[in-house]
MDTraj code that builds the backbone (N, CA, C; nanometers):
import mdtraj as md
import numpy as np

residues = "UNK UNK UNK UNK UNK UNK UNK UNK UNK UNK UNK UNK UNK UNK UNK UNK UNK UNK UNK UNK UNK UNK UNK UNK UNK UNK UNK UNK UNK UNK UNK UNK UNK UNK UNK UNK UNK UNK UNK UNK UNK UNK UNK UNK UNK UNK UNK UNK UNK UNK UNK UNK UNK UNK UNK UNK UNK UNK UNK UNK UNK UNK UNK UNK UNK UNK UNK UNK UNK UNK UNK UNK UNK UNK UNK UNK UNK UNK UNK UNK UNK UNK UNK UNK UNK UNK UNK UNK UNK UNK UNK UNK UNK UNK".split()
xyz = np.array([
    [0.0840, -0.1183, 0.0000],
    [0.0000, 0.0000, 0.0000],
    [0.0880, 0.1239, 0.0000],
    [0.0599, 0.2146, -0.0883],
    [0.1319, 0.3416, -0.0935],
    [0.0484, 0.4489, -0.0254],
    [0.1199, 0.5478, 0.0300],
    [0.0519, 0.6611, 0.0900],
    [0.1062, 0.7866, 0.0253],
    [0.0434, 0.8980, 0.0503],
    [0.0879, 1.0243, -0.0075],
    [0.1920, 1.0899, 0.0813],
    [0.3098, 1.1183, 0.0271],
    [0.4171, 1.1803, 0.1043],
    [0.3790, 1.3201, 0.1502],
    [0.2872, 1.3834, 0.0792],
    [0.2491, 1.5181, 0.1181],
    [0.1624, 1.5166, 0.2436],
    [0.0915, 1.4083, 0.2673],
    [0.0067, 1.4013, 0.3853],
    [0.0656, 1.3137, 0.4942],
    [0.1627, 1.2310, 0.4635],
    [0.2205, 1.1417, 0.5624],
    [0.3688, 1.1686, 0.5801],
    [0.3974, 1.2413, 0.6866],
    [0.5352, 1.2738, 0.7216],
    [0.5488, 1.2440, 0.8702],
    [0.6561, 1.1788, 0.9068],
    [0.6777, 1.1497, 1.0479],
    [0.6792, 1.2801, 1.1265],
    [0.5992, 1.2846, 1.2306],
    [0.5868, 1.4044, 1.3127],
    [0.6936, 1.4119, 1.4217],
    [0.7988, 1.3317, 1.4050],
    [0.9135, 1.3382, 1.4940],
    [1.0397, 1.3744, 1.4168],
    [1.0622, 1.3066, 1.3027],
    [1.1867, 1.3294, 1.2272],
    [1.1658, 1.3963, 1.0924],
    [1.0423, 1.3992, 1.0429],
    [1.0136, 1.4623, 0.9150],
    [1.0269, 1.3720, 0.7939],
    [1.0579, 1.2451, 0.8159],
    [1.0737, 1.1526, 0.7040],
    [0.9401, 1.1333, 0.6321],
    [0.9399, 1.1444, 0.4989],
    [0.8174, 1.1126, 0.4247],
    [0.7855, 0.9639, 0.4421],
    [0.6602, 0.9327, 0.4628],
    [0.6191, 0.7936, 0.4822],
    [0.5442, 0.7505, 0.3566],
    [0.6076, 0.6620, 0.2806],
    [0.5534, 0.6197, 0.1519],
    [0.4811, 0.4857, 0.1575],
    [0.5215, 0.3977, 0.2463],
    [0.4681, 0.2618, 0.2505],
    [0.4141, 0.2303, 0.3897],
    [0.3184, 0.1421, 0.3959],
    [0.2605, 0.1017, 0.5231],
    [0.3691, 0.0526, 0.6196],
    [0.4697, -0.0146, 0.5672],
    [0.5771, -0.0683, 0.6521],
    [0.6661, 0.0410, 0.7115],
    [0.6536, 0.1639, 0.6628],
    [0.7328, 0.2755, 0.7160],
    [0.6741, 0.3334, 0.8448],
    [0.5454, 0.3061, 0.8714],
    [0.4801, 0.3624, 0.9893],
    [0.5272, 0.2939, 1.1169],
    [0.5240, 0.3690, 1.2271],
    [0.5532, 0.3131, 1.3586],
    [0.4312, 0.2386, 1.4114],
    [0.4444, 0.1876, 1.5338],
    [0.3352, 0.1103, 1.5928],
    [0.2968, 0.1634, 1.7305],
    [0.1695, 0.1465, 1.7615],
    [0.1177, 0.1800, 1.8933],
    [0.1470, 0.0663, 1.9901],
    [0.1127, 0.0882, 2.1154],
    [0.1361, -0.0111, 2.2207],
    [0.0714, -0.1461, 2.1876],
    [-0.0450, -0.1411, 2.1220],
    [-0.1177, -0.2639, 2.0873],
    [-0.0785, -0.3187, 1.9495],
    [0.0347, -0.2696, 1.8962],
    [0.0894, -0.3116, 1.7660],
    [0.0080, -0.2662, 1.6449],
    [-0.0907, -0.1778, 1.6646],
    [-0.1579, -0.1185, 1.5502],
    [-0.0681, -0.0089, 1.4931],
    [-0.0938, 0.0276, 1.3690],
    [-0.0139, 0.1287, 1.2998],
    [-0.0485, 0.2677, 1.3511],
    [0.0532, 0.3501, 1.3734],
    [0.0312, 0.4913, 1.4005],
    [0.0618, 0.5673, 1.2724],
    [-0.0253, 0.6571, 1.2348],
    [-0.0039, 0.7326, 1.1113],
    [0.0738, 0.8619, 1.1365],
    [0.1135, 0.8862, 1.2609],
    [0.1856, 1.0093, 1.2934],
    [0.3374, 0.9946, 1.2915],
    [0.3866, 0.8746, 1.3148],
    [0.5314, 0.8567, 1.3304],
    [0.5832, 0.7381, 1.2499],
    [0.7102, 0.7464, 1.2110],
    [0.7735, 0.6381, 1.1351],
    [0.8278, 0.5308, 1.2302],
    [0.8651, 0.4182, 1.1719],
    [0.9158, 0.3064, 1.2523],
    [1.0564, 0.3318, 1.3082],
    [1.1262, 0.4316, 1.2564],
    [1.2565, 0.4665, 1.3127],
    [1.2408, 0.5450, 1.4433],
    [1.1277, 0.6133, 1.4581],
    [1.1053, 0.7011, 1.5742],
    [1.0125, 0.6428, 1.6806],
    [0.9182, 0.5586, 1.6403],
    [0.8114, 0.5203, 1.7322],
    [0.7754, 0.3731, 1.7165],
    [0.7958, 0.2953, 1.8213],
    [0.7628, 0.1530, 1.8195],
    [0.6927, 0.1143, 1.9488],
    [0.5882, 0.0359, 1.9356],
    [0.5104, -0.0150, 2.0491],
    [0.4696, 0.0964, 2.1459],
    [0.4292, 0.2103, 2.0887],
    [0.3757, 0.3198, 2.1671],
    [0.4781, 0.4064, 2.2378],
    [0.6054, 0.3921, 2.2000],
    [0.7104, 0.4712, 2.2653],
    [0.8081, 0.5268, 2.1621],
    [0.8602, 0.6458, 2.1925],
    [0.9647, 0.7003, 2.1073],
    [1.0931, 0.6207, 2.1286],
    [1.1550, 0.5808, 2.0202],
    [1.2791, 0.5039, 2.0253],
    [1.3888, 0.5861, 2.0935],
    [1.3863, 0.7160, 2.0697],
    [1.4878, 0.8053, 2.1260],
    [1.4299, 0.8929, 2.2376],
    [1.3492, 0.8313, 2.3244],
    [1.2855, 0.9025, 2.4347],
    [1.3890, 0.9841, 2.5130],
    [1.3557, 1.1078, 2.5417],
    [1.4455, 1.1928, 2.6190],
    [1.5387, 1.2780, 2.5356],
    [1.5391, 1.2569, 2.4046],
    [1.6248, 1.3367, 2.3170],
    [1.5682, 1.4796, 2.3095],
    [1.6562, 1.5769, 2.3062],
    [1.6109, 1.7162, 2.2941],
    [1.5928, 1.7516, 2.1465],
    [1.5245, 1.8605, 2.1219],
    [1.5067, 1.9076, 1.9844],
    [1.6427, 1.9330, 1.9203],
    [1.7337, 1.9936, 1.9933],
    [1.8678, 2.0219, 1.9393],
    [1.9403, 1.8932, 1.9016],
    [1.9291, 1.7915, 1.9877],
    [1.9933, 1.6626, 1.9590],
    [1.9294, 1.5956, 1.8377],
    [1.7975, 1.6057, 1.8270],
    [1.7267, 1.5460, 1.7133],
    [1.7678, 1.6160, 1.5841],
    [1.7804, 1.7476, 1.5878],
    [1.8247, 1.8227, 1.4696],
    [1.9630, 1.7747, 1.4270],
    [2.0548, 1.7622, 1.5210],
    [2.1906, 1.7159, 1.4888],
    [2.1878, 1.5741, 1.4331],
    [2.1065, 1.4884, 1.4921],
    [2.0935, 1.3502, 1.4446],
    [2.0424, 1.3479, 1.3006],
    [1.9402, 1.4282, 1.2721],
    [1.8851, 1.4343, 1.1362],
    [1.9872, 1.4886, 1.0365],
    [2.0638, 1.5886, 1.0780],
    [2.1669, 1.6449, 0.9907],
    [2.2681, 1.5367, 0.9549],
    [2.3132, 1.4623, 1.0541],
    [2.4113, 1.3550, 1.0301],
    [2.3557, 1.2488, 0.9356],
    [2.2313, 1.2076, 0.9577],
    [2.1701, 1.1049, 0.8722],
    [2.1558, 1.1563, 0.7293],
    [2.1055, 1.2772, 0.7121],
    [2.0875, 1.3337, 0.5781],
    [2.2213, 1.3503, 0.5069],
    [2.3228, 1.3911, 0.5798],
    [2.4566, 1.4087, 0.5209],
    [2.5126, 1.2737, 0.4745],
    [2.4918, 1.1699, 0.5537],
    [2.5398, 1.0356, 0.5176],
    [2.4680, 0.9804, 0.3947],
    [2.3461, 1.0289, 0.3700],
    [2.2705, 0.9788, 0.2545],
    [2.2899, 1.0645, 0.1301],
    [2.3829, 1.1627, 0.1371],
    [2.4185, 1.2374, 0.0169],
    [2.3832, 1.3847, 0.0150],
    [2.3112, 1.4330, 0.1121],
    [2.2776, 1.5749, 0.1165],
    [2.3980, 1.6516, 0.1717],
    [2.4187, 1.7718, 0.1227],
    [2.5290, 1.8503, 0.1788],
    [2.4939, 1.8859, 0.3229],
    [2.5954, 1.9083, 0.4036],
    [2.5737, 1.9422, 0.5438],
    [2.4935, 2.0729, 0.5544],
    [2.5213, 2.1669, 0.4655],
    [2.4499, 2.2947, 0.4675],
    [2.3012, 2.2747, 0.4364],
    [2.2712, 2.1965, 0.3328],
    [2.1312, 2.1688, 0.2981],
    [2.0600, 2.0960, 0.4118],
    [2.1279, 1.9981, 0.4692],
    [2.0699, 1.9193, 0.5780],
    [2.0413, 2.0065, 0.6999],
    [2.1307, 2.0982, 0.7291],
    [2.1140, 2.1886, 0.8436],
    [1.9934, 2.2787, 0.8239],
    [1.9824, 2.3362, 0.7058],
    [1.8685, 2.4238, 0.6755],
    [1.7381, 2.3454, 0.6851],
    [1.7340, 2.2283, 0.6230],
    [1.6129, 2.1462, 0.6235],
    [1.5724, 2.1073, 0.7656],
    [1.6667, 2.0616, 0.8450],
    [1.6359, 2.0188, 0.9820],
    [1.5852, 2.1351, 1.0673],
    [1.6492, 2.2504, 1.0547],
    [1.6082, 2.3665, 1.1344],
    [1.4723, 2.4223, 1.0912],
    [1.4403, 2.4072, 0.9626],
    [1.3114, 2.4561, 0.9132],
    [1.1977, 2.3579, 0.9407],
    [1.2278, 2.2293, 0.9398],
    [1.1234, 2.1274, 0.9471],
    [1.0917, 2.0806, 1.0887],
    [1.1916, 2.0374, 1.1624],
    [1.1645, 1.9732, 1.2910],
    [1.0829, 2.0569, 1.3889],
    [1.1122, 2.1853, 1.4077],
    [1.0331, 2.2621, 1.5047],
    [0.8846, 2.2750, 1.4690],
    [0.8475, 2.2430, 1.3452],
    [0.7076, 2.2531, 1.3037],
    [0.6311, 2.1226, 1.3229],
    [0.7006, 2.0152, 1.3560],
    [0.6371, 1.8846, 1.3686],
    [0.5698, 1.8677, 1.5044],
    [0.4690, 1.7821, 1.5102],
    [0.3874, 1.7634, 1.6305],
    [0.4714, 1.7382, 1.7557],
    [0.5699, 1.6498, 1.7474],
    [0.6502, 1.6159, 1.8652],
    [0.7238, 1.7367, 1.9211],
    [0.7632, 1.8291, 1.8351],
    [0.8484, 1.9415, 1.8753],
    [0.7749, 2.0745, 1.8736],
    [0.6492, 2.0753, 1.8367],
    [0.5720, 2.2003, 1.8226],
    [0.5829, 2.2844, 1.9487],
    [0.6136, 2.4105, 1.9283],
    [0.6245, 2.5034, 2.0395],
    [0.7627, 2.5112, 2.1011],
    [0.8498, 2.4168, 2.0669],
    [0.9865, 2.4196, 2.1182],
    [1.0746, 2.4953, 2.0200],
    [1.1724, 2.5628, 2.0704],
    [1.2676, 2.6335, 1.9847],
    [1.4059, 2.5786, 2.0146],
    [1.4811, 2.5477, 1.9090],
    [1.6171, 2.4984, 1.9329],
    [1.7038, 2.6077, 1.9931],
    [1.7940, 2.5672, 2.0804],
    [1.8893, 2.6612, 2.1376],
    [1.9920, 2.6917, 2.0313],
    [2.0119, 2.8175, 2.0028],
    [2.1069, 2.8573, 1.8968],
    [2.2479, 2.8593, 1.9499],
])
top = md.Topology()
chain = top.add_chain()
for i, resn in enumerate(residues, 1):
    res = top.add_residue(resn, chain, resSeq=i)
    for name in ("N", "CA", "C"):
        top.add_atom(name, md.element.get_by_symbol(name[0]), res)
traj = md.Trajectory(xyz[None], top)
């Protein structure tokens, strides 16, 4: 099953969710449509306790390793993550 990347984006890391297998799971093993399987499994955040700043750095590193320039990754992470449900209202420490 395919989903629309414009409507399905992980609300923790910003990853577009294209396939049913990309979604995370709730405590009862049902699919959550808000988070990806890298961020949320069995009703818990995989990286529980991580700060917004740490998550931004983690995303920058992952994007850079997959071919994005560090500058592009930094801009994308700083523009995207603070707008997501998990981080809404938080501001990264500059």
